[in-house]
ChimeraX commands (.cxc) that place a marker at each C-alpha (Angstrom):
marker #1 position 79.76,18.45,39.81 radius 0.5
marker #1 position 76.93,18.53,37.01 radius 0.5
marker #1 position 75.37,15.55,35.84 radius 0.5
marker #1 position 75.46,14.24,32.58 radius 0.5
marker #1 position 72.01,15.46,31.36 radius 0.5
marker #1 position 73.10,18.62,32.75 radius 0.5
marker #1 position 76.79,19.14,31.08 radius 0.5
marker #1 position 76.58,20.02,27.36 radius 0.5
marker #1 position 79.56,18.33,25.06 radius 0.5
marker #1 position 80.55,18.72,22.12 radius 0.5
marker #1 position 83.23,17.17,19.57 radius 0.5
marker #1 position 86.12,18.98,19.18 radius 0.5
marker #1 position 86.84,19.55,15.13 radius 0.5
marker #1 position 90.50,18.50,15.58 radius 0.5
marker #1 position 90.95,15.49,18.09 radius 0.5
marker #1 position 87.52,14.44,17.49 radius 0.5
marker #1 position 86.99,13.71,21.38 radius 0.5
marker #1 position 83.90,14.91,22.75 radius 0.5
marker #1 position 84.45,17.57,25.27 radius 0.5
marker #1 position 82.81,20.00,27.47 radius 0.5
marker #1 position 81.13,22.92,25.19 radius 0.5
marker #1 position 84.05,25.69,26.64 radius 0.5
marker #1 position 86.41,27.96,24.01 radius 0.5
marker #1 position 89.60,24.98,24.00 radius 0.5
marker #1 position 89.87,21.15,24.46 radius 0.5
marker #1 position 91.07,19.99,27.14 radius 0.5
marker #1 position 92.98,17.29,25.63 radius 0.5
marker #1 position 94.71,19.10,22.07 radius 0.5
marker #1 position 93.64,22.73,22.95 radius 0.5
marker #1 position 91.98,23.85,19.99 radius 0.5
marker #1 position 89.43,26.49,19.74 radius 0.5
marker #1 position 86.08,24.99,19.86 radius 0.5
marker #1 position 83.37,26.20,18.22 radius 0.5
marker #1 position 80.98,29.15,20.11 radius 0.5
marker #1 position 78.53,26.94,22.00 radius 0.5
marker #1 position 74.71,27.57,21.50 radius 0.5
marker #1 position 72.63,27.60,24.49 radius 0.5
marker #1 position 72.17,24.55,25.93 radius 0.5
marker #1 position 68.91,23.14,25.80 radius 0.5
marker #1 position 66.76,23.63,28.62 radius 0.5
marker #1 position 65.43,20.64,30.34 radius 0.5
marker #1 position 62.44,21.42,32.50 radius 0.5
marker #1 position 61.77,19.58,35.39 radius 0.5
marker #1 position 59.51,16.49,34.80 radius 0.5
marker #1 position 55.80,17.94,35.75 radius 0.5
marker #1 position 54.44,15.52,38.75 radius 0.5
marker #1 position 52.01,13.05,37.12 radius 0.5
marker #1 position 48.35,13.97,37.99 radius 0.5
marker #1 position 46.96,11.15,40.43 radius 0.5
marker #1 position 44.10,9.46,38.14 radius 0.5
marker #1 position 40.98,10.98,37.85 radius 0.5
marker #1 position 38.19,9.08,39.44 radius 0.5
marker #1 position 34.99,10.06,38.19 radius 0.5
marker #1 position 32.11,9.71,40.69 radius 0.5
marker #1 position 29.81,7.12,40.06 radius 0.5
marker #1 position 26.41,8.68,39.53 radius 0.5
marker #1 position 24.00,7.17,42.16 radius 0.5
marker #1 position 21.81,5.05,40.76 radius 0.5
marker #1 position 18.83,6.73,38.77 radius 0.5
marker #1 position 14.69,5.55,39.74 radius 0.5
marker #1 position 13.33,4.19,36.44 radius 0.5
marker #1 position 11.22,6.72,35.14 radius 0.5
marker #1 position 8.05,6.72,34.91 radius 0.5
marker #1 position 6.16,5.93,32.00 radius 0.5
marker #1 position 3.45,8.31,30.74 radius 0.5
marker #1 position -0.12,7.05,30.37 radius 0.5
marker #1 position -1.10,6.78,26.52 radius 0.5
marker #1 position -3.62,8.97,25.81 radius 0.5
marker #1 position -6.34,7.03,24.20 radius 0.5
marker #1 position -7.28,8.96,20.55 radius 0.5
marker #1 position -10.41,8.30,19.19 radius 0.5
marker #1 position -10.51,5.41,16.42 radius 0.5
marker #1 position -9.28,6.98,12.94 radius 0.5
marker #1 position -11.06,6.41,10.00 radius 0.5
marker #1 position -9.88,4.05,7.83 radius 0.5
marker #1 position -7.71,5.46,5.20 radius 0.5
marker #1 position -8.93,5.22,1.43 radius 0.5
marker #1 position -8.07,2.51,-0.71 radius 0.5
marker #1 position -5.75,4.11,-3.04 radius 0.5
marker #1 position -6.81,3.12,-6.54 radius 0.5
marker #1 position -4.28,1.71,-9.14 radius 0.5
marker #1 position -1.73,4.29,-11.02 radius 0.5
marker #1 position -3.10,5.89,-13.95 radius 0.5
marker #1 position -6.62,6.16,-12.78 radius 0.5
marker #1 position -8.39,9.49,-13.35 radius 0.5
marker #1 position -9.59,11.57,-9.57 radius 0.5
marker #1 position -12.74,11.78,-11.42 radius 0.5
marker #1 position -13.29,8.01,-11.92 radius 0.5
marker #1 position -11.80,7.46,-7.89 radius 0.5
marker #1 position -13.88,10.07,-6.55 radius 0.5
marker #1 position -16.71,8.48,-8.11 radius 0.5
marker #1 position -16.24,4.94,-6.61 radius 0.5
marker #1 position -15.65,5.68,-3.56 radius 0.5
marker #1 position -18.77,7.75,-3.44 radius 0.5
marker #1 position -20.54,4.57,-4.66 radius 0.5
marker #1 position -19.11,3.09,-2.25 radius 0.5
marker #1 position -19.90,5.54,0.97 radius 0.5
marker #1 position -23.57,5.71,-0.32 radius 0.5
marker #1 position -24.01,1.96,-0.34 radius 0.5
marker #1 position -22.61,1.96,2.98 radius 0.5
marker #1 position -25.07,4.58,4.28 radius 0.5
marker #1 position -27.61,2.62,2.76 radius 0.5
marker #1 position -26.69,-0.35,5.19 radius 0.5
marker #1 position -26.55,1.36,7.94 radius 0.5
marker #1 position -29.66,2.87,7.57 radius 0.5
marker #1 position -31.54,-0.71,7.19 radius 0.5
marker #1 position -29.64,-1.34,10.37 radius 0.5
marker #1 position -30.47,1.50,12.40 radius 0.5
marker #1 position -34.54,0.99,11.12 radius 0.5
marker #1 position -34.28,-3.05,12.24 radius 0.5
marker #1 position -32.90,-1.52,15.88 radius 0.5
marker #1 position -36.01,0.28,16.18 radius 0.5
marker #1 position -33.63,3.84,16.09 radius 0.5
marker #1 position -35.52,5.74,13.46 radius 0.5
marker #1 position -38.94,6.42,13.24 radius 0.5
marker #1 position -40.56,5.54,9.80 radius 0.5
marker #1 position -40.91,9.10,8.38 radius 0.5
marker #1 position -37.14,10.10,8.87 radius 0.5
marker #1 position -35.88,6.16,7.92 radius 0.5
marker #1 position -38.07,6.87,4.02 radius 0.5
marker #1 position -37.05,10.31,3.98 radius 0.5
marker #1 position -33.01,9.36,4.36 radius 0.5
marker #1 position -33.72,5.80,2.20 radius 0.5
marker #1 position -34.87,7.84,-0.47 radius 0.5
marker #1 position -32.07,10.24,-0.34 radius 0.5
marker #1 position -29.27,7.63,-0.20 radius 0.5
marker #1 position -30.89,5.06,-3.09 radius 0.5
marker #1 position -31.42,8.51,-5.10 radius 0.5
marker #1 position -27.95,10.09,-4.80 radius 0.5
marker #1 position -26.56,6.38,-5.24 radius 0.5
marker #1 position -28.74,5.13,-8.31 radius 0.5
marker #1 position -27.66,8.41,-10.15 radius 0.5
marker #1 position -24.00,7.47,-9.31 radius 0.5
marker #1 position -24.63,4.02,-10.77 radius 0.5
marker #1 position -25.23,5.54,-13.56 radius 0.5
marker #1 position -23.23,7.92,-14.24 radius 0.5
marker #1 position -20.60,4.55,-13.68 radius 0.5
marker #1 position -22.26,2.84,-16.48 radius 0.5
marker #1 position -22.17,6.16,-18.60 radius 0.5
marker #1 position -18.42,6.83,-17.83 radius 0.5
marker #1 position -18.20,2.67,-18.84 radius 0.5
marker #1 position -19.10,3.81,-22.27 radius 0.5
marker #1 position -17.45,6.60,-23.04 radius 0.5
marker #1 position -13.92,5.09,-22.30 radius 0.5
marker #1 position -14.48,1.53,-23.96 radius 0.5
marker #1 position -15.67,4.06,-27.00 radius 0.5
marker #1 position -12.30,5.69,-26.48 radius 0.5
marker #1 position -10.26,2.71,-26.09 radius 0.5
marker #1 position -11.73,1.28,-29.51 radius 0.5
marker #1 position -10.77,4.10,-31.16 radius 0.5
marker #1 position -6.77,4.44,-29.97 radius 0.5
marker #1 position -6.86,0.43,-30.77 radius 0.5
marker #1 position -7.98,0.46,-34.02 radius 0.5
marker #1 position -5.53,3.85,-34.56 radius 0.5
marker #1 position -2.46,1.52,-33.30 radius 0.5
marker #1 position -3.20,-1.27,-35.88 radius 0.5
marker #1 position -2.93,1.80,-38.82 radius 0.5
marker #1 position 0.40,3.07,-37.19 radius 0.5
marker #1 position 1.58,-0.50,-37.16 radius 0.5
marker #1 position 0.49,-1.30,-40.62 radius 0.5
marker #1 position 2.21,2.03,-41.48 radius 0.5
marker #1 position 5.56,1.42,-39.78 radius 0.5
marker #1 position 5.92,-2.34,-41.63 radius 0.5
marker #1 position 5.00,-0.65,-44.57 radius 0.5
marker #1 position 7.88,1.94,-43.90 radius 0.5
marker #1 position 9.78,-0.55,-43.41 radius 0.5
marker #1 position 9.55,-2.51,-46.71 radius 0.5
marker #1 position 9.96,0.31,-48.81 radius 0.5
marker #1 position 13.61,1.21,-47.14 radius 0.5
marker #1 position 14.89,-2.23,-47.40 radius 0.5
marker #1 position 13.84,-3.04,-51.18 radius 0.5
marker #1 position 15.48,0.63,-51.99 radius 0.5
marker #1 position 12.05,2.72,-52.71 radius 0.5
marker #1 position 13.12,5.30,-49.57 radius 0.5
marker #1 position 16.44,6.41,-48.35 radius 0.5
marker #1 position 17.81,5.87,-44.92 radius 0.5
marker #1 position 17.25,9.35,-44.24 radius 0.5
marker #1 position 13.66,9.87,-45.42 radius 0.5
marker #1 position 12.57,6.58,-43.70 radius 0.5
marker #1 position 14.52,7.65,-40.36 radius 0.5
marker #1 position 12.17,10.72,-40.50 radius 0.5
marker #1 position 9.31,9.27,-41.22 radius 0.5
marker #1 position 9.18,6.48,-38.95 radius 0.5
marker #1 position 10.30,8.71,-35.80 radius 0.5
marker #1 position 7.31,10.90,-36.34 radius 0.5
marker #1 position 5.08,7.06,-36.67 radius 0.5
marker #1 position 6.63,5.76,-33.68 radius 0.5
marker #1 position 6.53,8.74,-31.49 radius 0.5
marker #1 position 2.39,8.51,-32.08 radius 0.5
marker #1 position 2.52,5.02,-31.04 radius 0.5
marker #1 position 4.34,5.29,-27.94 radius 0.5
marker #1 position 1.87,8.01,-27.08 radius 0.5
marker #1 position -1.61,6.02,-27.97 radius 0.5
marker #1 position -0.22,3.15,-25.80 radius 0.5
marker #1 position 0.44,5.20,-22.71 radius 0.5
marker #1 position -3.37,6.22,-23.42 radius 0.5
marker #1 position -4.49,2.71,-23.96 radius 0.5
marker #1 position -2.90,1.58,-20.73 radius 0.5
marker #1 position -4.84,4.89,-18.97 radius 0.5
marker #1 position -7.98,4.14,-20.13 radius 0.5
marker #1 position -7.73,0.58,-19.55 radius 0.5
marker #1 position -6.51,1.36,-15.78 radius 0.5
marker #1 position -9.74,3.38,-15.84 radius 0.5
marker #1 position -11.62,1.08,-16.77 radius 0.5
marker #1 position -10.88,-1.69,-14.89 radius 0.5
marker #1 position -11.27,0.69,-11.48 radius 0.5
marker #1 position -15.13,1.27,-12.59 radius 0.5
marker #1 position -15.76,-2.49,-13.40 radius 0.5
marker #1 position -14.67,-3.25,-9.62 radius 0.5
marker #1 position -17.94,-1.56,-7.69 radius 0.5
marker #1 position -16.72,-2.59,-4.11 radius 0.5
marker #1 position -12.88,-2.40,-4.89 radius 0.5
marker #1 position -12.14,-1.06,-1.40 radius 0.5
marker #1 position -14.12,-4.34,-0.10 radius 0.5
marker #1 position -13.12,-7.94,0.65 radius 0.5
marker #1 position -15.62,-10.23,-0.75 radius 0.5
marker #1 position -16.35,-11.44,3.15 radius 0.5
marker #1 position -17.10,-7.85,3.29 radius 0.5
marker #1 position -19.58,-7.32,0.36 radius 0.5
marker #1 position -21.49,-10.93,1.53 radius 0.5
marker #1 position -22.09,-9.34,4.98 radius 0.5
marker #1 position -23.39,-6.04,2.87 radius 0.5
marker #1 position -25.57,-8.39,1.06 radius 0.5
marker #1 position -27.21,-10.32,4.69 radius 0.5
marker #1 position -27.90,-7.04,5.99 radius 0.5
marker #1 position -30.19,-5.59,3.19 radius 0.5
marker #1 position -31.28,-9.39,2.25 radius 0.5
marker #1 position -32.59,-9.11,6.37 radius 0.5
marker #1 position -34.24,-6.41,5.89 radius 0.5
marker #1 position -35.93,-7.57,2.83 radius 0.5
marker #1 position -37.29,-10.69,4.36 radius 0.5
marker #1 position -39.02,-8.49,7.59 radius 0.5
marker #1 position -40.58,-6.31,6.04 radius 0.5
marker #1 position -43.83,-7.97,5.80 radius 0.5
marker #1 position -42.97,-8.22,9.75 radius 0.5
marker #1 position -42.50,-4.94,9.63 radius 0.5
marker #1 position -46.00,-3.95,8.38 radius 0.5
marker #1 position -48.04,-6.51,10.55 radius 0.5
marker #1 position -46.49,-4.95,13.69 radius 0.5
marker #1 position -46.78,-1.35,12.56 radius 0.5
marker #1 position -43.58,-0.18,12.81 radius 0.5
marker #1 position -43.49,0.58,8.15 radius 0.5
marker #1 position -46.75,1.08,6.34 radius 0.5
marker #1 position -47.82,-0.92,3.75 radius 0.5
marker #1 position -47.10,2.00,1.09 radius 0.5
marker #1 position -44.03,2.73,2.28 radius 0.5
marker #1 position -42.74,-0.86,2.12 radius 0.5
marker #1 position -44.00,-0.63,-1.10 radius 0.5
marker #1 position -41.60,2.08,-2.43 radius 0.5
marker #1 position -38.85,0.91,-1.26 radius 0.5
marker #1 position -38.94,-2.40,-1.51 radius 0.5
marker #1 position -38.21,-2.66,-5.65 radius 0.5
marker #1 position -35.12,-0.85,-4.62 radius 0.5
marker #1 position -33.73,-3.17,-1.96 radius 0.5
marker #1 position -34.72,-6.02,-4.55 radius 0.5
marker #1 position -32.42,-4.31,-7.02 radius 0.5
marker #1 position -29.51,-3.79,-4.58 radius 0.5
marker #1 position -29.65,-7.38,-3.81 radius 0.5
marker #1 position -29.94,-8.63,-7.44 radius 0.5
marker #1 position -26.88,-6.46,-8.12 radius 0.5
marker #1 position -25.17,-7.56,-5.04 radius 0.5
marker #1 position -25.22,-11.25,-6.03 radius 0.5
marker #1 position -24.15,-10.06,-9.63 radius 0.5
marker #1 position -20.61,-9.48,-7.79 radius 0.5
marker #1 position -20.42,-12.20,-5.50 radius 0.5
marker #1 position -22.86,-14.59,-6.54 radius 0.5
marker #1 position -20.09,-17.27,-8.07 radius 0.5
marker #1 position -18.59,-17.29,-4.80 radius 0.5
marker #1 position -22.34,-18.65,-3.23 radius 0.5
marker #1 position -22.83,-21.29,-5.31 radius 0.5
marker #1 position -19.23,-22.20,-5.29 radius 0.5
marker #1 position -19.74,-22.17,-0.70 radius 0.5
marker #1 position -23.02,-24.08,-1.57 radius 0.5
marker #1 position -21.35,-27.07,-3.86 radius 0.5
marker #1 position -18.45,-27.37,-0.59 radius 0.5
marker #1 position -21.62,-27.22,1.94 radius 0.5
marker #1 position -23.18,-30.32,0.39 radius 0.5
marker #1 position -19.62,-32.05,0.21 radius 0.5
marker #1 position -19.28,-31.53,3.64 radius 0.5
marker #1 position -22.34,-33.22,4.28 radius 0.5
marker #1 position -21.53,-36.07,2.42 radius 0.5
marker #1 position -18.08,-36.34,4.27 radius 0.5
marker #1 position -20.18,-35.98,7.89 radius 0.5
marker #1 position -22.35,-38.67,6.69 radius 0.5
marker #1 position -19.86,-41.53,4.74 radius 0.5
marker #1 position -17.86,-40.94,8.39 radius 0.5
marker #1 position -21.16,-41.92,10.48 radius 0.5
marker #1 position -21.73,-44.82,8.65 radius 0.5
marker #1 position -18.24,-45.94,8.78 radius 0.5
marker #1 position -16.83,-45.61,5.33 radius 0.5
marker #1 position -14.05,-43.63,6.19 radius 0.5
marker #1 position -11.96,-43.30,9.65 radius 0.5
marker #1 position -12.05,-40.53,11.39 radius 0.5
marker #1 position -8.40,-39.25,9.95 radius 0.5
marker #1 position -10.04,-39.53,6.73 radius 0.5
marker #1 position -13.22,-37.67,7.71 radius 0.5
marker #1 position -10.57,-34.89,9.36 radius 0.5
marker #1 position -8.21,-34.25,6.65 radius 0.5
marker #1 position -11.00,-34.26,4.11 radius 0.5
marker #1 position -12.89,-31.61,6.05 radius 0.5
marker #1 position -10.26,-29.52,7.29 radius 0.5
marker #1 position -9.33,-28.81,3.07 radius 0.5
marker #1 position -12.97,-28.06,2.53 radius 0.5
marker #1 position -13.38,-25.79,5.21 radius 0.5
marker #1 position -9.79,-24.08,4.07 radius 0.5
marker #1 position -11.14,-23.73,0.49 radius 0.5
marker #1 position -14.49,-22.26,2.35 radius 0.5
marker #1 position -11.68,-19.60,3.69 radius 0.5
marker #1 position -10.43,-18.78,0.60 radius 0.5
marker #1 position -13.26,-18.09,-1.34 radius 0.5
marker #1 position -14.16,-15.16,1.08 radius 0.5
marker #1 position -10.58,-14.06,1.18 radius 0.5
marker #1 position -9.99,-15.09,4.68 radius 0.5
marker #1 position -6.01,-15.66,5.37 radius 0.5
marker link #1:1,2 radius 0.2
marker link #1:2,3 radius 0.2
marker link #1:3,4 radius 0.2
marker link #1:4,5 radius 0.2
marker link #1:5,6 radius 0.2
marker link #1:6,7 radius 0.2
marker link #1:7,8 radius 0.2
marker link #1:8,9 radius 0.2
marker link #1:9,10 radius 0.2
marker link #1:10,11 radius 0.2
marker link #1:11,12 radius 0.2
marker link #1:12,13 radius 0.2
marker link #1:13,14 radius 0.2
marker link #1:14,15 radius 0.2
marker link #1:15,16 radius 0.2
marker link #1:16,17 radius 0.2
marker link #1:17,18 radius 0.2
marker link #1:18,19 radius 0.2
marker link #1:19,20 radius 0.2
marker link #1:20,21 radius 0.2
marker link #1:21,22 radius 0.2
marker link #1:22,23 radius 0.2
marker link #1:23,24 radius 0.2
marker link #1:24,25 radius 0.2
marker link #1:25,26 radius 0.2
marker link #1:26,27 radius 0.2
marker link #1:27,28 radius 0.2
marker link #1:28,29 radius 0.2
marker link #1:29,30 radius 0.2
marker link #1:30,31 radius 0.2
marker link #1:31,32 radius 0.2
marker link #1:32,33 radius 0.2
marker link #1:33,34 radius 0.2
marker link #1:34,35 radius 0.2
marker link #1:35,36 radius 0.2
marker link #1:36,37 radius 0.2
marker link #1:37,38 radius 0.2
marker link #1:38,39 radius 0.2
marker link #1:39,40 radius 0.2
marker link #1:40,41 radius 0.2
marker link #1:41,42 radius 0.2
marker link #1:42,43 radius 0.2
marker link #1:43,44 radius 0.2
marker link #1:44,45 radius 0.2
marker link #1:45,46 radius 0.2
marker link #1:46,47 radius 0.2
marker link #1:47,48 radius 0.2
marker link #1:48,49 radius 0.2
marker link #1:49,50 radius 0.2
marker link #1:50,51 radius 0.2
marker link #1:51,52 radius 0.2
marker link #1:52,53 radius 0.2
marker link #1:53,54 radius 0.2
marker link #1:54,55 radius 0.2
marker link #1:55,56 radius 0.2
marker link #1:56,57 radius 0.2
marker link #1:57,58 radius 0.2
marker link #1:58,59 radius 0.2
marker link #1:59,60 radius 0.2
marker link #1:60,61 radius 0.2
marker link #1:61,62 radius 0.2
marker link #1:62,63 radius 0.2
marker link #1:63,64 radius 0.2
marker link #1:64,65 radius 0.2
marker link #1:65,66 radius 0.2
marker link #1:66,67 radius 0.2
marker link #1:67,68 radius 0.2
marker link #1:68,69 radius 0.2
marker link #1:69,70 radius 0.2
marker link #1:70,71 radius 0.2
marker link #1:71,72 radius 0.2
marker link #1:72,73 radius 0.2
marker link #1:73,74 radius 0.2
marker link #1:74,75 radius 0.2
marker link #1:75,76 radius 0.2
marker link #1:76,77 radius 0.2
marker link #1:77,78 radius 0.2
marker link #1:78,79 radius 0.2
marker link #1:79,80 radius 0.2
marker link #1:80,81 radius 0.2
marker link #1:81,82 radius 0.2
marker link #1:82,83 radius 0.2
marker link #1:83,84 radius 0.2
marker link #1:84,85 radius 0.2
marker link #1:85,86 radius 0.2
marker link #1:86,87 radius 0.2
marker link #1:87,88 radius 0.2
marker link #1:88,89 radius 0.2
marker link #1:89,90 radius 0.2
marker link #1:90,91 radius 0.2
marker link #1:91,92 radius 0.2
marker link #1:92,93 radius 0.2
marker link #1:93,94 radius 0.2
marker link #1:94,95 radius 0.2
marker link #1:95,96 radius 0.2
marker link #1:96,97 radius 0.2
marker link #1:97,98 radius 0.2
marker link #1:98,99 radius 0.2
marker link #1:99,100 radius 0.2
marker link #1:100,101 radius 0.2
marker link #1:101,102 radius 0.2
marker link #1:102,103 radius 0.2
marker link #1:103,104 radius 0.2
marker link #1:104,105 radius 0.2
marker link #1:105,106 radius 0.2
marker link #1:106,107 radius 0.2
marker link #1:107,108 radius 0.2
marker link #1:108,109 radius 0.2
marker link #1:109,110 radius 0.2
marker link #1:110,111 radius 0.2
marker link #1:111,112 radius 0.2
marker link #1:112,113 radius 0.2
marker link #1:113,114 radius 0.2
marker link #1:114,115 radius 0.2
marker link #1:115,116 radius 0.2
marker link #1:116,117 radius 0.2
marker link #1:117,118 radius 0.2
marker link #1:118,119 radius 0.2
marker link #1:119,120 radius 0.2
marker link #1:120,121 radius 0.2
marker link #1:121,122 radius 0.2
marker link #1:122,123 radius 0.2
marker link #1:123,124 radius 0.2
marker link #1:124,125 radius 0.2
marker link #1:125,126 radius 0.2
marker link #1:126,127 radius 0.2
marker link #1:127,128 radius 0.2
marker link #1:128,129 radius 0.2
marker link #1:129,130 radius 0.2
marker link #1:130,131 radius 0.2
marker link #1:131,132 radius 0.2
marker link #1:132,133 radius 0.2
marker link #1:133,134 radius 0.2
marker link #1:134,135 radius 0.2
marker link #1:135,136 radius 0.2
marker link #1:136,137 radius 0.2
marker link #1:137,138 radius 0.2
marker link #1:138,139 radius 0.2
marker link #1:139,140 radius 0.2
marker link #1:140,141 radius 0.2
marker link #1:141,142 radius 0.2
marker link #1:142,143 radius 0.2
marker link #1:143,144 radius 0.2
marker link #1:144,145 radius 0.2
marker link #1:145,146 radius 0.2
marker link #1:146,147 radius 0.2
marker link #1:147,148 radius 0.2
marker link #1:148,149 radius 0.2
marker link #1:149,150 radius 0.2
marker link #1:150,151 radius 0.2
marker link #1:151,152 radius 0.2
marker link #1:152,153 radius 0.2
marker link #1:153,154 radius 0.2
marker link #1:154,155 radius 0.2
marker link #1:155,156 radius 0.2
marker link #1:156,157 radius 0.2
marker link #1:157,158 radius 0.2
marker link #1:158,159 radius 0.2
marker link #1:159,160 radius 0.2
marker link #1:160,161 radius 0.2
marker link #1:161,162 radius 0.2
marker link #1:162,163 radius 0.2
marker link #1:163,164 radius 0.2
marker link #1:164,165 radius 0.2
marker link #1:165,166 radius 0.2
marker link #1:166,167 radius 0.2
marker link #1:167,168 radius 0.2
marker link #1:168,169 radius 0.2
marker link #1:169,170 radius 0.2
marker link #1:170,171 radius 0.2
marker link #1:171,172 radius 0.2
marker link #1:172,173 radius 0.2
marker link #1:173,174 radius 0.2
marker link #1:174,175 radius 0.2
marker link #1:175,176 radius 0.2
marker link #1:176,177 radius 0.2
marker link #1:177,178 radius 0.2
marker link #1:178,179 radius 0.2
marker link #1:179,180 radius 0.2
marker link #1:180,181 radius 0.2
marker link #1:181,182 radius 0.2
marker link #1:182,183 radius 0.2
marker link #1:183,184 radius 0.2
marker link #1:184,185 radius 0.2
marker link #1:185,186 radius 0.2
marker link #1:186,187 radius 0.2
marker link #1:187,188 radius 0.2
marker link #1:188,189 radius 0.2
marker link #1:189,190 radius 0.2
marker link #1:190,191 radius 0.2
marker link #1:191,192 radius 0.2
marker link #1:192,193 radius 0.2
marker link #1:193,194 radius 0.2
marker link #1:194,195 radius 0.2
marker link #1:195,196 radius 0.2
marker link #1:196,197 radius 0.2
marker link #1:197,198 radius 0.2
marker link #1:198,199 radius 0.2
marker link #1:199,200 radius 0.2
marker link #1:200,201 radius 0.2
marker link #1:201,202 radius 0.2
marker link #1:202,203 radius 0.2
marker link #1:203,204 radius 0.2
marker link #1:204,205 radius 0.2
marker link #1:205,206 radius 0.2
marker link #1:206,207 radius 0.2
marker link #1:207,208 radius 0.2
marker link #1:208,209 radius 0.2
marker link #1:209,210 radius 0.2
marker link #1:210,211 radius 0.2
marker link #1:211,212 radius 0.2
marker link #1:212,213 radius 0.2
marker link #1:213,214 radius 0.2
marker link #1:214,215 radius 0.2
marker link #1:215,216 radius 0.2
marker link #1:216,217 radius 0.2
marker link #1:217,218 radius 0.2
marker link #1:218,219 radius 0.2
marker link #1:219,220 radius 0.2
marker link #1:220,221 radius 0.2
marker link #1:221,222 radius 0.2
marker link #1:222,223 radius 0.2
marker link #1:223,224 radius 0.2
marker link #1:224,225 radius 0.2
marker link #1:225,226 radius 0.2
marker link #1:226,227 radius 0.2
marker link #1:227,228 radius 0.2
marker link #1:228,229 radius 0.2
marker link #1:229,230 radius 0.2
marker link #1:230,231 radius 0.2
marker link #1:231,232 radius 0.2
marker link #1:232,233 radius 0.2
marker link #1:233,234 radius 0.2
marker link #1:234,235 radius 0.2
marker link #1:235,236 radius 0.2
marker link #1:236,237 radius 0.2
marker link #1:237,238 radius 0.2
marker link #1:238,239 radius 0.2
marker link #1:239,240 radius 0.2
marker link #1:240,241 radius 0.2
marker link #1:241,242 radius 0.2
marker link #1:242,243 radius 0.2
marker link #1:243,244 radius 0.2
marker link #1:244,245 radius 0.2
marker link #1:245,246 radius 0.2
marker link #1:246,247 radius 0.2
marker link #1:247,248 radius 0.2
marker link #1:248,249 radius 0.2
marker link #1:249,250 radius 0.2
marker link #1:250,251 radius 0.2
marker link #1:251,252 radius 0.2
marker link #1:252,253 radius 0.2
marker link #1:253,254 radius 0.2
marker link #1:254,255 radius 0.2
marker link #1:255,256 radius 0.2
marker link #1:256,257 radius 0.2
marker link #1:257,258 radius 0.2
marker link #1:258,259 radius 0.2
marker link #1:259,260 radius 0.2
marker link #1:260,261 radius 0.2
marker link #1:261,262 radius 0.2
marker link #1:262,263 radius 0.2
marker link #1:263,264 radius 0.2
marker link #1:264,265 radius 0.2
marker link #1:265,266 radius 0.2
marker link #1:266,267 radius 0.2
marker link #1:267,268 radius 0.2
marker link #1:268,269 radius 0.2
marker link #1:269,270 radius 0.2
marker link #1:270,271 radius 0.2
marker link #1:271,272 radius 0.2
marker link #1:272,273 radius 0.2
marker link #1:273,274 radius 0.2
marker link #1:274,275 radius 0.2
marker link #1:275,276 radius 0.2
marker link #1:276,277 radius 0.2
marker link #1:277,278 radius 0.2
marker link #1:278,279 radius 0.2
marker link #1:279,280 radius 0.2
marker link #1:280,281 radius 0.2
marker link #1:281,282 radius 0.2
marker link #1:282,283 radius 0.2
marker link #1:283,284 radius 0.2
marker link #1:284,285 radius 0.2
marker link #1:285,286 radius 0.2
marker link #1:286,287 radius 0.2
marker link #1:287,288 radius 0.2
marker link #1:288,289 radius 0.2
marker link #1:289,290 radius 0.2
marker link #1:290,291 radius 0.2
marker link #1:291,292 radius 0.2
marker link #1:292,293 radius 0.2
marker link #1:293,294 radius 0.2
marker link #1:294,295 radius 0.2
marker link #1:295,296 radius 0.2
marker link #1:296,297 radius 0.2
marker link #1:297,298 radius 0.2
marker link #1:298,299 radius 0.2
marker link #1:299,300 radius 0.2
marker link #1:300,301 radius 0.2
marker link #1:301,302 radius 0.2
marker link #1:302,303 radius 0.2
marker link #1:303,304 radius 0.2
marker link #1:304,305 radius 0.2
marker link #1:305,306 radius 0.2
marker link #1:306,307 radius 0.2
marker link #1:307,308 radius 0.2
marker link #1:308,309 radius 0.2
marker link #1:309,310 radius 0.2
marker link #1:310,311 radius 0.2
marker link #1:311,312 radius 0.2
marker link #1:312,313 radius 0.2
marker link #1:313,314 radius 0.2
view
């Protein structure tokens, strides 16, 4: 006997009963419609057992390769402000390079790493190039300042013309079309001049900052190196390491370098001197019991922090 799933049944069009899909109805005998092929019910496929993924054996810790020590990279050049011309940027960079080379040469001589003859030759070469570039810097500053003055004067004239044009338009002397046409040309020239002046100011500011790539502390260290050499000149002469002739040849240049560096950080040095005096007075007040240890330590810390800020120490 067929199961209910296997026996295909249809509805009799006359009696409406559900009957087996045959030619005639088993209840009323009415002819049934031609039965369509019974749908096939494929046997359900046996369920596959759950797939068990084998656990991978624990991996041994990978061996970290020993890093290769690379030689120290050269310090990246300080980026110049936007608008600074390549010529100005290159000039200031070369000035800084030759300042460093000259100071390094002084250190090398003091340590006995170079003979007098080579030292004098290199010092003369470095100082000559440095002085040449410093003179170029002064000339470039004068040139750019003159250009800035000319453009500033022209800008004032244009702004006056725009104000005058607007007044003539408001009182009806010129119509809107003429006013718009003339003012457009004047405004375009104003915009161009303002852009040029911005670039000129950026170049002037960069030229004025001779040691833009150095912190105040680095400039002070550079000055101390040159000053140490200057104070040791007589000693080098007496020891026979440097002839009197060579010493007198380079002395003016060294003194000029010290004067130049002092013009840059002189105010900072003076402020530090004043603060050091305050520290000394503070210590004396504490020694005579005028102030407590707590007040002494607090004020001492405040003064030292200000000294650090003078030289750019965070």
